[in-house]
C-alpha positions in Angstrom: 2.8 12.0 -35.9 1.2 12.9 -32.5 2.7 9.8 -30.9 6.1 10.7 -32.1 5.8 14.2 -30.8 4.6 12.9 -27.4 7.6 10.5 -27.2 10.1 13.3 -28.0 8.5 15.6 -25.5 8.7 12.9 -22.8 12.3 12.1 -23.5 13.1 15.8 -23.5 11.5 16.2 -20.1 13.4 13.1 -18.8 16.7 14.6 -20.0 16.0 18.0 -18.4 15.1 16.3 -15.1 18.2 14.1 -15.2 20.5 17.0 -15.9 18.9 19.2 -13.3 19.6 16.4 -10.7 23.2 16.3 -11.8 23.5 20.1 -11.6 21.9 20.3 -8.2 24.1 17.5 -6.8 27.2 19.0 -8.1 26.8 22.0 -5.7 29.7 24.4 -5.3 32.5 22.1 -6.2 35.5 21.6 -3.9 36.6 18.4 -2.3 33.2 16.7 -2.5 32.5 17.5 -6.1 33.6 14.0 -7.4 31.5 12.3 -4.8 28.4 14.4 -5.5 28.7 13.8 -9.2 28.9 10.1 -8.7 25.9 10.2 -6.4 23.9 12.3 -8.9 24.7 9.8 -11.6 23.7 7.0 -9.3 20.3 8.7 -8.7 19.7 9.2 -12.4 20.7 5.6 -13.1 18.5 4.2 -10.4 15.5 6.2 -11.5 15.9 5.2 -15.1 16.4 1.5 -14.2 13.4 1.3 -12.0 11.2 3.5 -14.2 12.2 1.7 -17.4 11.7 -1.8 -15.9 8.4 -0.8 -14.4 7.1 0.6 -17.6 8.3 -2.4 -19.7 6.9 -4.9 -17.2 3.6 -3.1 -17.1 3.3 -3.2 -20.8 4.2 -6.9 -20.8 1.6 -7.7 -18.2 -1.0 -5.8 -20.2 -0.2 -7.8 -23.3 -0.3 -11.0 -21.3 -3.7 -10.1 -19.8 -5.0 -9.1 -23.3 -3.9 -12.5 -24.6 -5.7 -14.2 -21.7 -8.9 -12.4 -22.3 -8.8 -13.1 -26.1 -8.1 -16.8 -25.5 -10.8 -17.1 -22.9 -13.3 -15.5 -25.2 -12.4 -18.0 -27.9 -12.3 -21.1 -25.7 -14.0 -20.6 -22.3 -13.3 -24.1 -21.1 -9.6 -23.3 -20.8 -10.1 -20.3 -18.6 -8.8 -21.9 -15.4 -5.6 -23.3 -17.0 -5.0 -20.0 -18.8 -5.4 -18.0 -15.6 -2.9 -20.1 -13.7 -0.4 -19.7 -16.6 -1.1 -15.9 -16.6 -0.3 -15.6 -12.9 2.9 -17.6 -13.2 3.9 -15.3 -16.1 3.1 -12.2 -14.1 5.4 -13.5 -11.3 8.2 -14.0 -13.8 7.7 -10.6 -15.3 7.6 -8.9 -11.9 10.9 -10.4 -11.0 12.5 -8.2 -13.6 11.2 -5.1 -11.9 12.4 -6.4 -8.5 15.8 -7.0 -9.9 15.9 -3.5 -11.3 14.8 -2.1 -7.9 17.6 -4.1 -6.2 20.2 -2.8 -8.6 18.9 0.8 -8.1 19.1 0.4 -4.3 22.6 -1.0 -4.6 23.6 2.0 -6.8 22.2 4.4 -4.2 23.2 2.9 -0.9 26.1 0.5 -1.6 27.8 2.3 -4.4 31.3 0.8 -5.0 32.5 4.0 -6.7 32.1 6.2 -3.6 34.9 4.5 -1.8 
């Protein structure tokens, strides 16, 4: 029950921060209102993309390291081969975070919707 409450609180905080960014970027309105709303949406999207990818990849790397330590404890002779496999897996997992970062940067600085 405590974990569910913590997740709901975190998602609520994320929603409030996202909506405040949109409200602050909207400004007074006028001619630049459409552009500022698109930029605010791009900021929120970039933050969610990079944050979600980073969190997911961190959890994946933790599971990978846990598996390596458990396997090494069971069979110490394979520690070298398992470590090499773990680092290759870390590199592949980290590419997902880098792709999310690149997409976030494209959304911020080369947004095709801004004209």
